[in-house]
matplotlib code that plots the C-alpha trace (Angstrom):
import matplotlib.pyplot as plt

x = [78.9, 75.4, 73.6, 73.6, 71.3, 72.2, 74.2, 73.2, 75.5, 76.5, 77.3, 79.4, 81.2, 82.0, 83.5, 85.5, 86.9, 88.0, 89.6, 91.5, 92.6, 94.4, 95.7, 98.7, 100.5, 97.3, 97.6, 94.0, 95.0, 95.7, 98.9, 99.7, 101.6, 98.7, 96.3, 98.3, 98.2, 94.4, 94.1, 96.2, 93.4, 90.5, 92.0, 95.3, 95.8, 95.6, 98.6, 100.5, 99.5, 95.8, 96.3, 97.9, 95.1, 92.5, 94.4, 94.4, 90.7, 89.9, 92.1, 89.5, 91.4, 94.7, 96.7, 98.5, 96.5, 93.0, 91.2, 88.1, 85.6, 87.3, 87.5, 83.8, 82.7, 84.8, 83.6, 80.0, 80.2, 82.8, 85.3, 84.2, 85.5, 88.9]
y = [-21.8, -21.0, -22.3, -20.1, -19.8, -21.7, -19.6, -18.7, -19.7, -16.1, -15.7, -18.9, -17.7, -14.4, -16.2, -18.5, -15.5, -14.1, -17.4, -17.6, -14.0, -14.7, -18.1, -16.5, -19.7, -21.2, -24.5, -24.5, -23.8, -20.7, -21.0, -18.9, -16.3, -15.9, -15.7, -13.0, -11.0, -11.5, -10.2, -7.1, -6.3, -7.0, -5.6, -3.8, -3.5, -7.2, -8.5, -11.5, -13.6, -12.8, -13.8, -17.1, -17.8, -17.1, -19.3, -22.2, -21.9, -21.8, -24.7, -27.2, -30.3, -28.9, -29.7, -26.4, -24.8, -23.5, -25.2, -23.8, -25.6, -24.2, -20.8, -20.9, -21.8, -18.9, -16.4, -17.2, -17.1, -14.8, -13.1, -9.7, -10.4, -9.3]
z = [66.7, 65.8, 62.8, 59.8, 56.8, 53.7, 51.3, 47.8, 45.0, 44.6, 48.3, 48.2, 45.1, 46.9, 49.9, 47.7, 45.9, 49.3, 50.1, 46.8, 47.1, 50.4, 49.3, 47.7, 46.8, 45.3, 47.1, 48.3, 51.9, 54.0, 56.1, 59.1, 57.0, 54.6, 57.6, 59.2, 55.9, 55.8, 59.3, 58.4, 55.9, 58.3, 61.5, 61.0, 64.8, 65.5, 67.5, 66.4, 69.5, 68.8, 65.2, 66.2, 68.6, 65.9, 63.4, 65.9, 66.6, 62.8, 62.0, 63.3, 62.3, 63.6, 60.4, 60.4, 57.6, 57.0, 54.2, 52.5, 54.7, 57.8, 56.3, 55.3, 58.8, 60.2, 57.5, 58.1, 61.9, 63.3, 60.9, 62.2, 65.7, 64.4]

ax = plt.figure().add_subplot(projection="3d")
ax.plot(x, y, z, "-o")
ax.set_aspect("equal")
plt.show()
């Protein structure tokens, strides 16, 4: 992924708010179900296999959840691809 400009505190807070909004169980991680719900908002026509592929790519450490750092990288670089 390409380098991105540093975020302002306000931008970082906005992204954190997005993460928290989709972290429905408030455990600090977005699981596959929460990610699928997120994608329904961003791209209502996304197919389940596409969502699973995206989830796998975003889950950099392959622990089965997307933490805030992984979400931040995705949000800054390519969330609009959905």
